[in-house]
C-alpha positions in Angstrom: 53.1 98.7 78.0 54.5 100.6 81.1 58.0 100.8 82.7 59.4 97.2 83.3 62.7 97.2 85.2 64.6 99.6 87.4 66.2 102.9 87.2 69.7 103.0 89.0 71.0 106.5 89.6 74.2 107.3 87.7 76.6 109.8 86.0 76.8 110.4 82.5 80.0 108.5 81.3 80.0 106.0 84.0 80.9 102.4 83.1 77.8 100.0 82.6 78.8 96.5 83.6 77.1 93.2 82.7 75.2 91.8 85.7 76.1 88.0 84.9 78.1 86.1 82.2 76.5 85.8 78.9 76.3 86.4 75.3 75.6 90.0 73.8 72.4 89.5 71.6 71.5 93.1 70.8 73.5 96.4 70.5 71.8 99.5 68.9 69.6 102.4 69.2 65.8 102.2 70.1 63.8 105.4 70.4 67.1 107.4 70.4 68.6 105.5 73.2 71.5 103.2 73.0 70.6 99.7 74.2 72.6 96.6 75.0 70.9 93.2 75.8 73.0 90.2 77.1 71.6 86.4 77.3 72.5 84.5 80.3 72.9 80.8 80.8 69.8 80.7 82.9 67.9 82.0 79.9 67.3 85.4 81.5 68.2 88.4 79.1 69.4 91.6 80.7 68.8 94.9 79.1 70.5 98.3 79.6 69.8 101.6 78.5 70.9 104.4 77.6 74.2 103.1 76.9 77.2 104.1 74.4 78.2 100.5 73.9 81.8 99.1 73.4 80.6 95.6 72.8 79.3 94.0 69.7 76.5 91.5 69.2 78.0 88.0 69.8 80.3 89.1 72.3 80.8 86.8 75.1 81.0 88.7 78.4 81.7 87.9 82.1 80.0 89.2 85.0 81.3 92.8 85.7 82.6 93.2 82.1 82.2 96.7 80.8 79.2 97.0 78.2 79.8 100.7 77.6 79.2 103.9 79.2 76.0 105.7 80.4 74.6 108.2 78.0 74.1 111.5 79.4 71.1 112.2 76.9 68.0 110.1 76.2 67.4 109.1 79.8 63.8 109.1 81.1 65.3 110.4 84.4 66.3 113.7 82.8 67.8 116.0 83.8 69.6 113.2 86.2 71.4 110.2 84.4 70.2 106.7 85.2 70.6 103.4 84.0 67.4 101.5 83.0 68.1 97.7 83.8 65.5 95.2 82.7 65.2 91.3 82.9 63.1 89.0 81.0 62.8 85.3 80.4 60.6 84.4 77.4 57.6 86.6 77.7 58.0 87.1 81.5 59.5 90.3 82.8 61.4 89.8 86.1 62.8 91.7 88.9 66.4 92.8 87.8 67.3 93.6 91.2 67.8 89.9 91.9 70.9 90.0 89.9 72.3 92.9 92.1 71.1 91.0 95.4 72.8 87.7 94.5 69.6 86.1 93.7 67.9 86.9 96.9 64.5 88.3 97.0 63.6 91.0 99.3 60.8 89.9 101.8 59.2 92.3 104.5 58.7 90.9 107.7 56.3 92.4 110.5 58.1 94.4 113.0 59.2 92.4 116.1 57.7 93.5 119.5 60.0 95.6 121.6 
């Protein structure tokens, strides 16, 4: 299966916020880690873990709304805390960083001559 998504450095107890407007489709525990999923109007589902949720399934959230707090345990970045952010549309995994870059993809260009 592998690692799908990105790990963002954080601090235990830090607020976890929705990357875009949407509806919470999952709140629960998977493999001992708190998880939250949000379905966005684009059809992309964002996932967040490990999170102690303050939202319920069916909640409508806006970009930046607090979903919960980063758990201090259960992170695969241990002993550091990190938020695993994933993005999927249907069966296709996407780069979740596009949420954080305003939809812009990173493209590396050749160095310009000096």
